Each structure stands twice: as structure tokens, then as C-alpha cells.
N, C-alpha and C positions, 0 to 999 in steps of 0.2 A: 602593818599594813603602809606601804611607801605611798608619796603624792600622787605619783603618775597612775599607780591603780586605783587610786582614791576618786581621780578624775574620771578614769574609764568607767567605773563602774556609775556614773553619777550620768555618763550619755544614756539618753534612750535608745532602746533594741525595738526598733518596729518595724522597720522595713529597708531592703535593698534593689538597687533603681535596675530595671530591665530591659530597657529601652535601647536598641540597638544604635551603635555608631553607625551614623548614617554615611559615611563613605565607605564601610566596612558592608552594609546591607546592599547599596547600590552596586559595588562591583561584585559579591558572590550573587546577588540577583542576575547579574548579566554574563557572568562567566561560563556558565554550561549551555549556552543558546547560541546558535549559528544567527550571523545578520540576517540571512534569508527569512530563517525562522521567526526570527522577531517580527518582522514586515509581514508574514503570513498571518502573526496571531491579530493584528489591525485589520486584515482582510477577513479573517476569523469575524471579527466584530462587525463588521460591514454584515455580511452573510448573516450574522444574529439579528441583528435590527431588519433588517428585510421581513424574515420570517415574522418576528415581533410585529409588522406592520400590515402584512398583508393579510387581503382579506380572507373572509372565510371559505367561498368558492375557490380562491386560488389555494388554500391552505389543501382543500378537500381535493384539487387538482395535483399538488405537489408541487406547483409552479412557482417560481418565482423571476416571469418575463417582465420585463418592464424598471428592472431595478439593476444599479449600475456603481461600481467603482472605480475611481480613475488616482491611479499612481505616477507621482513625476517627481523624480530625483534627478540632482547634476551634485558637482563636489561644495557647492552651498547650501543647498537644504533637500529637506526631505517633504513632500505633502501628499495625503492621500484623502478623497473629496468622495463621500457617497449621497445618495435620495433614500436612503434605506430607514428614514423617518425620524434618526435623529437618536439624541441619548434623553430618557426623560428624567426631569430635575429630581426625581427621588434617588434615582438610581444614581447619578452623578455625585450627589451629597453624602449618601451612605453607603454605596460601591465602588462606582467605577473609578474614582480616583483613590480610594484608601489601598494601603498595603495588603492587601487577602483580603478577605471576608468571611462573615459566619453565613448563617442561611439567605439565599436568596431565589426568588422566584424564576424560574427560566420555563422556557417555551419550548415545547416538545421539540427535537432538531437541533434545537442549540448546542454549542457544545464549549461555551465558557466553563471552566472548571474552578481554579480557584483566586482568580481575581486577580492575578500578577500581571495579565499579556499587556493592555496596554501601556503600563508603567513599564515594564522590562522591555518593552519596543522603544518607550522613548530613552530612557538611560543608555541602551545598547547603542540610539543612534545620536544624540546630542545633548547638549544642556540648556536649550533653551524650547521651549514647546508653548502653542497657542493652539486652544482647541474648542472652534465655533460649533455650537450645537444648536440649530432649528427644528424643535419638535411643535406639535400641534397646539401642547399644551403650556409651552414657553421656550425662549431662546435666552441662549447666556455664552459667553468665553470664560473659558478658565485661562489660567496663564501660570505656567511653571515657569520663571525666570532662572537665567544663570545664577544668580544670587542665592536661590535656593540651594543649589549644590555647594555653594562656599558655606554655608551657614552650618552651624554644628546641630544648630535646634530644627527640630522637624517641622513646626508652625502648620500655617495654613496654604493652600494653595489661592491666589487670588481669583476672585470670582465675580463677575457682573453681568446685567441682564443687558440683551440686545433687542434691536428692534426687530420680531416678528415677519417672517416672512411666508410665500405658500409652498416653498421650494424646500421641504423636509429632510435634513439631511446633516452630516457632518462634515466638516474640513479641519484637517488636521496639519499643522505646520511645524515643523522640528527643525531647526536653525543651530548654530555654535555647533556644528558637526564634532563627533569625535573624530582622530585620525582615522582610523580601520574603517569607519562609513565614508569619511570625504574621500578615502583611496580605490574604494569600491562603486560608487557612484558616480567616478570621474569617468570621462570618455575614453573609450579603450578599453576598459577594465573587464576581465572576465568574469565578473559579477555581472555587471551589464549584459553582456553577451550571453550568459546561462540563465538568469533569473525568469526571463518570460516564458521558457521552456518548464522553468521548477513548478510557475503559476499553472498554466496548460495539464500539468501533471496532479498536480494538488486539488485542482477546481473544478477537474475534467466532467465531475457528476453534477455540479452546481452551474457550472456555464451550461449542460446540458438542459435543466431546467429553465434555461433563459436570463442566467445572469449574466451580465455583460462587465467585463475586466478589458481596463486600459492602461496600459504602461509606458508614459512617454510618448500618448498620442496613438499608440499603435494596439489596435484589436488582440484581444489572446484567445487563441483556436484550441480548443480542446484536444486532448489526446487518449481517447477511448482505447480499453482493451479488447480486442477482438477474438472470439474461439471459434472456429470450424466448426460448422452442427450441419453436417449430413442431412438432408430431406427435410430443414426446418418447418416446412409447410405440410408435412405429414410426422407428427409428432410422435405418434403410437404406430407409426411403422416398426415392424422386426428384424433383425438379422444385424450382419456386421458392419455397422456405419461409422464414422470418423463424428462422434460424438464427445462433447464434456462429460466430466463427471460432475453431478450437484449433488448439492445438500443443503436443508433447509430444515431451520428448528424454531422454535420458541421454549425459551427456558428465563424463567425468574423476569417476565418482561422485557426481554433481549431477542430481538428477532436476527437471525442469522442466515445469511445466502452466501452459498461458496461455491464455485467453477471452477473447475479445471479444466484445460484441455489444450490442443493445438492450435497456436496463433497461426502458424505456418506450418510449409511443408516441411518435410524432414530433412534435413542438411544431408548434401553426400560427401562420404569419406574426403574427398579435397576439398570442397567449402571447411570443414571442420577441421582439415591439417592449416587452410590460411588463415593465420593468425589475426589479421586485421578485419578480415570478413567477420570470422568466428569472433571477435570481441565485440563488433559494430552489433551482431543480431543477437548477443548475452545482454547486452543492455537491455533488449525489450524484453526478456524471459523474465521468470521468477513469480514472483507472489506481491501482489497487490493487496492493501487492506485498507477499508474504509471504514471510518465511525461516522455516523450522520452525516453522509456525502462527503466527507472531506477527507483526503486521502492523505494515513496517516505514515504509510512506510509504501514506499515502489519498488518495486522488481526484485524482490530481496530472494536472496538463493543461499541461503545460510541455514545452517542449524534451529535459528530462531523461528525459522517459518517450517522445519522440517526436513530439509535437506541433511542429509549424511546420519541420519538416525532412525531406528526403529525398520529398520528394512528396507530404508529411502536412501539408494545411494547418493555419493557426493555430486554436485550439479558439475557436469560435464559439458564442454561443448556440443557435443552430441544431443545435448538436451536443451538447443537453444530455442527449439521451434515447441516449446512446453511453457505454457502462462497460467496463472491461475489469479481468482480475485475472491476476495471474503468482505462481505458488506455486514458490519454491526449495526442494528439501529436500537436507539432506547429512549424514552421519554427522560429516564433518569439518566444523567450523565456521568455520575458516579460511577454506575454500571458498566461502562466502557473500558475495553483494556487500553489504556492509551495513559500516557505518561503526561506530566505537567506542561511538557512543552508543546503536547499537540501533535505531534510530529514521531512517535516510535509508541511502540506498543509494550507494555507493562505484559509480559509475561507469565508474571507468578498468579493474575486472577484464572478464577476456576473455568470461565466460561473461555477462555482462551487455552487452555490446557487440554479440555474436552473438544473444542473445532480442531484444532491441529492436528488430535488424530484423525478425524476425517479428511483433514486436507493430507494428511500421508497416504490418505487409504487411495485419494483422489490421485497422488501423484505416483503413488506405485503403478495403477493402470496404464500410465503411458510412458514410463521408465521402462517398464518391461516390456511393451509394446515395442518403442524406437529400438530397443535392442533386438528384438524378432527381426527386425526389419535391417537391420547394421548390414551394410555392404550391397544392397539393393534398394536403398533409398530413390536412386533417379527411377525407378521404375511407378512412381506415386507423382510423381513430379504432374502429369498433364491430368492426374484427377484432381488434385489440389487447388490446379487452376480453375476448375470450375465448381469449386463449392464455398458456400457460401460462409461468411463469417458474420457472428452477431454480437452487438454490445452487453453490456450487464443490462441495460433497460429490457434489450429484446431477449435474452435470455431468460429474465424472470419473468417474460411473457409466455414464452415458449414453453417454459415450465409447470406452467399451469395446465398445460394440457397431458404432460408425460404423466406416466404409470410409475409413481415414485413408489418405495417401497418402505415399510415402517423401520426405524433404529431404535434396538433396546436402548432405556436408560433414561435419565430424567425429562421431563418437560417432554414436548411432541417434536418428534425429529424422524426425518425422512431424505431417503438417498435415491437419486438414479445412477447406475452403473450401467454405462456401457458397452456393447459386445463388439471391441475393435476391429476391422479387420487384420488379418495374421496374415504374412507371408506364406505359401504354401509349399511344406517339402515337396521336392521333386527325387521320387526315388530313383537313388542310381546304381543300384546293385539288386542283382535275384540270384535265390538260392537255388546250387544244381545240386540234386539229387535222384540218386539211382541204385539198383542193387546187382552186383555181378557174384558168381562163385567165387568162396574163398582162394580156392585152389588157384582161381586164376588172378586174384589180386597179388596174391604171395607170388605166383610167375613173373608178373610186373614190378614188383617191388623189388625183386632181385635183380632184374633187368637194371630197372632206373639206380638202386641205389648199392645192389652187391650185401642185401641184408634184409630183414624184414622191417616193415616200416608200418605205420597206422592207414587202413582204407583213407581216411581224409588226406593223408600227407601224399596217399599213393595218386589220388584222383585232382588234388590240385596242382601237383608237380604235371600230368600229364597236360592239363588242361594249358597250363603256363608257359608248354614247349612248344604244344602247338599254335596259341596264340604269337610266340613271338617270330614263328615260322610266316604266320599269316600277316604279320606287320611287315614283315619285309621286301 
């Protein structure tokens, strides 16, 4: 045995390193998330804080009245401030600033999943961060300095106690912005113009509960989905009515509510042919999916939400009048069919596969009905101008008064399938039938054709000749 081999045998073999390289970890963590989704992660934390902090009576009423978050950004820094109770110190040291977490207690209605949202958002935007938290039990400051990113060692983030106040909440300030964030936050950018609309869409149901969001000093207004519900004040009324398809279920601790219907009148053939107008209308169509009050998918018109398979046609401009909303609620966040970014659907979840079948059943009601009215859409304009459109909260309320039928399957499932008005077919033809002597039919046939023909041909030719004369 040579000397080198002898030395190697003397080395102890006990372990190998498993700590990821910091640069690699940071770059991979932020690679697959968009800037707006990173910011919405921080806004999710604010809402989760409000849910943890609100009183028992507010929880019973499902209210977030009085809670707010303020976001401000420019090409130098990003800040987000809230009055949502602050971060408890035990969560800060054991969870909030760790790179992922094991088990952590969560409040019903919250949406934190794997414990990377806040860090991922910070890393996505900049290279220095200060987090001020004022909680009823303690107040502290955590600093992530620029030097931490440059140091290969993981180490700890600096933390210090601060003087507490009675204004419980959190302030996060991110500076030394990354080039992408700096450009997005600058004046005149596309991001600045579009971000308010993104928040309005994603937090429409949170804002409805009383939560307030300001972006650069401007209040964000909610953008609810509303569906046509004819005679909403008489839910049990029967007949051909423009109403949505509704499905409810409770399976393995997950509550589901689905509603799909007409969000507007049916577009005419001319409107469908107008590319600009039809493209604008299509943006408001399709499926919106909500998990614990957060919109995780908006106005989807792809196979992901059931379009284009299972008897449902591909989305077309004629269907721009159709929209649907799916709401999932669960105290166990892991049961929700969402991705780790919380801005997408995990279609592999059994609950989503089951619900998508109902989504398709509802879609087929309205795609078929829309096709039946093809070419006659203008006849419905005046009718739709006088119909009521209900948002999700109103739909849930009126659904309680509907006669829903049981759906066979796992758990408790039931649905309401509307009888939609159909275009009446106007009869434009009549059958003429009479009897004549065979010898007389033969005589007329020879006169017309110089040969024997069937009685049907003889009769039809006679009628056509007289019609031609009458039309001159």
C-alpha cells in the first residue's frame, strides 16, 4: 500500500457538508417568482397578521374593518407598513426569518405555506432590509445588511429591542434595490401603471371585508366578479331564467363554492368581429380562483380551468360574456390547491380535479346556451340592461335560499343547475299532403316530364311552377 492511500485511510469519514451556497440559494429562490407576486407575498403577511390580531367578534363576522397596509416605492427604496399587530417575537426568531420552517401554528384563514415568502420578496427586490415590528408583547428591529449577501457564511441577522408604542404593526424598508426592481419602481414604468390593478384584483375579497390598501398614497378599489341573477329577490322562482350554475361542497375539511354564469350580455356578431373590443371584453371573462380570500388565478381561459376538453369548447370571443369564480376555504393551508408562490393552482390536488369537473359542467350550460342564441344576441340587449348582477358575497347569500340538489360522490356535494332561456325556433316550412287518383298523377307527370315520376316529384314541381308565376 502506497503512502497516499495510507494517509487517506487515516482520515475520519463521518459526514459531508449539506449547507447550500448562499449565492446559489438566493438566486434560485427568486428565479421563478415575478416582482408583483413577491410584493403580494408581503401583503399576504399583513393580512395574516390582521387575522391573527382581530377580536373574536370580528372573526365571527369575518371582518377586517380598520386594518390597513400602505405600500410605497420609487427607484431608491420600497416600504410596506401596516397596523396588523406586528410580528410576535417567538415567530420572528423561530420562523419568520428562517429559510423555510417545520410545523408552525396558523390561524384559520391565513395563507402562509412554507415560510419563504418574506425572505424571497426581500431578496427579489434589494440587498438591504430593515424590519421594525411593534407587537403587544415586544418591539424589535431586524436588519439584513448588504454585507450579509456578500459573506459566504449564513450567520444570523442582527436584531435589537426597540421602544414599544401602542401602534401595533410592522414597517419593512428595502433599499439597495436590484436593477430589475429599480427599473420597475421608477416613474412612468409599466409596472407602476399596472400594479394597482393587480392588487385590486388579487385582494378584492379582502378589501370587501374592510381591509384597506394604499399604493403610493392612492386607495385601491376592489374589482369584484358579478354574475347575472334574474329575479334574485325570488330565489325559488321556477322557469327559464338567466341565473348562474352554483355548486357547493365540503370535503375533508375544505369548503368549496362555485358560481359560473353570464357576467354581461351576449356580444353580437359584429362585436365579436371587432378585435379591439372583443379582446378587451375577454380579459374579464374566464375563471377566477380564490383560496382563503386571496385570488390565486384570475380570468383564466385555458385547459387549466376546464376550457377545451371534456365536452367544453376552447375559449372564443363569443364566450367573453361568461365568467366564473371558485372559492376554496380551509383551516389547514396544506389542503388548498395552490402553488408555493400562492399565485397559481396546483392542478394535481384531488380536490381540484373533482371541482374542475363541476366547473366544466357549469361552463357547458352557458357555452351551449350562447351557441343557441348565435346570430340573435341583439334580441337580449334590453333584457340584460334590466337584470341584476351579484358579487360573490351576494351569490353565497342567495344560494342559501335556492333548492340545490345532491351530487353523488365524496363528502357533502350539491348543485343548482339553471334552466336558461333559449331562442325559440320559428317554423318556416309546412308539409303539404293530399291524395289524387293514380291515373291523374300519371297524366300530369307525362305532361311535365314526358315520363312517369314519383307523386312527390309531380306535386313539388306543380307547386314550384305556380309559385314562380305568383312571384312575377
